[in-house]
C-alpha positions in Angstrom: 9.4 -10.7 20.7 11.2 -9.6 17.5 10.4 -6.1 16.3 9.4 -5.4 12.7 11.3 -2.7 10.9 11.1 -3.1 7.2 11.6 0.2 5.5 10.0 1.6 2.4 12.4 3.7 0.5 11.5 6.2 -2.2 13.6 8.5 -4.4 12.7 11.4 -6.7 15.0 11.7 -9.6 15.1 14.6 -12.2 16.5 13.5 -15.5 17.8 15.5 -18.5 20.4 13.4 -20.1 21.1 15.3 -23.3 22.2 18.8 -22.1 24.7 17.8 -19.5 26.2 14.7 -21.0 29.9 14.4 -21.0 31.2 12.4 -23.9 34.5 10.7 -23.5 36.8 10.0 -26.4 39.6 7.5 -26.4 42.2 10.3 -27.0 40.9 12.5 -24.2 43.2 13.0 -21.2 42.0 12.5 -17.6 42.5 16.3 -17.0 40.4 17.4 -20.0 37.7 14.9 -19.0 37.7 16.3 -15.4 37.3 19.8 -16.8 34.5 18.8 -19.1 32.6 17.3 -16.1 33.2 20.4 -14.1 31.8 22.6 -16.9 28.7 20.4 -17.3 28.1 20.4 -13.6 28.5 24.2 -13.5 25.9 24.6 -16.4 23.6 22.3 -14.5 23.9 24.2 -11.2 23.3 27.5 -13.0 20.2 26.2 -14.9 18.8 24.7 -11.7 19.2 28.0 -9.8 17.5 29.9 -12.6 14.8 27.2 -13.1 15.6 27.0 -16.8 15.9 23.3 -16.9 13.4 20.9 -18.6 13.4 17.6 -16.8 11.6 14.4 -16.6 10.7 13.4 -13.0 10.9 9.7 -12.1 10.0 8.2 -8.7 11.6 5.0 -7.6 10.0 3.1 -4.7 11.5 0.1 -3.0 8.8 -1.8 -1.0 10.0 -4.5 1.5 9.2 -8.1 0.8 6.6 -9.7 3.0 9.3 -12.0 4.4 10.9 -8.9 6.0 8.0 -8.5 8.4 8.7 -10.2 11.7 6.7 -10.4 15.0 3.2 -9.7 13.6 0.8 -11.1 11.0 1.0 -9.7 7.5 -1.4 -9.5 4.6 -4.8 -11.3 4.9 -3.7 -13.1 8.1 -3.3 -9.6 9.8 -7.1 -9.3 9.9 -7.7 -12.5 11.8 -7.4 -10.9 15.2 -9.6 -7.9 14.4 -12.6 -7.4 16.7 -15.9 -7.8 15.0 -17.4 -4.4 14.0 -20.1 -3.1 16.4 -22.5 -2.6 13.4 -21.9 -6.3 12.4 -22.6 -7.4 15.9 -25.8 -5.4 16.0 -26.9 -6.9 12.7 -26.3 -10.4 14.1 -28.4 -9.7 17.2 -31.1 -8.2 14.9 -31.1 -11.4 12.7 -31.3 -13.6 15.8 -34.3 -11.6 17.1 -36.0 -12.2 13.7 -35.4 -16.0 14.0 -32.3 -16.3 11.7 -30.0 -18.5 13.7 -28.2 -20.9 11.3 -24.6 -19.7 10.9 -24.7 -20.2 7.1 -27.8 -18.1 6.8 -26.5 -15.4 9.1 -23.2 -15.3 7.1 -25.2 -14.9 3.9 -27.3 -12.1 5.4 -24.1 -10.4 6.8 -22.5 -10.5 3.3 -25.5 -8.6 1.9 -25.5 -6.2 4.9 -21.8 -5.4 4.4 -22.0 -4.9 0.6 -25.4 -3.1 0.5 -25.5 -1.1 3.7 -22.1 -0.6 5.1 -20.1 -0.2 1.9 -22.8 0.8 -0.6 -20.8 3.5 -2.4 -17.5 1.7 -2.3 -16.2 -0.2 -5.3 -15.9 -4.0 -4.9 -12.1 -3.7 -5.0 -12.1 -1.4 -2.0 -14.6 -3.3 0.1 -13.2 -5.4 2.9 -12.1 -8.8 1.9 -14.1 -11.9 3.0 -11.2 -12.9 5.2 -11.6 -9.7 7.3 -13.0 -10.8 10.6 -14.1 -7.3 11.3 -16.9 -7.5 8.8 -17.1 -11.2 8.1 -17.1 -13.0 11.4 -15.7 -16.5 11.6 -18.0 -19.5 11.9 -17.1 -19.7 15.6 -18.0 -16.0 16.1 -21.4 -16.7 14.5 -22.1 -19.7 16.6 -21.3 -17.8 19.8 -23.5 -14.9 18.6 -26.5 -16.9 17.5 -26.8 -19.1 20.7 
């Protein structure tokens, strides 16, 4: 089985372009340019050591594409093999004991249960997606649990 090893990379960069910029003129020799770069680098090192530098911090993050994932489900399909949550199973049994056995009706009751009881204080964006088998069992799961 192929292994999955996409890597997320991040980089923190401090920027202060104006104080340490080395301007190059067409009449400048390579030696004078080299010396100007050394002076600017020396000023930068001194300022960094003394914490006298005003900077802007930027973060660069490189997130791997979904196509780089190999050997396992990714995204919404990753939730397909989840086991159904024990509280959801308990609710299904409770519904069956009360006479609710049609899968469509059980599904509707489970949606209310998940939204109003399990994730009451959670914003709709942070609630589990309807494709998450853990909280929203498949039709087959419901048929097995209601018979």
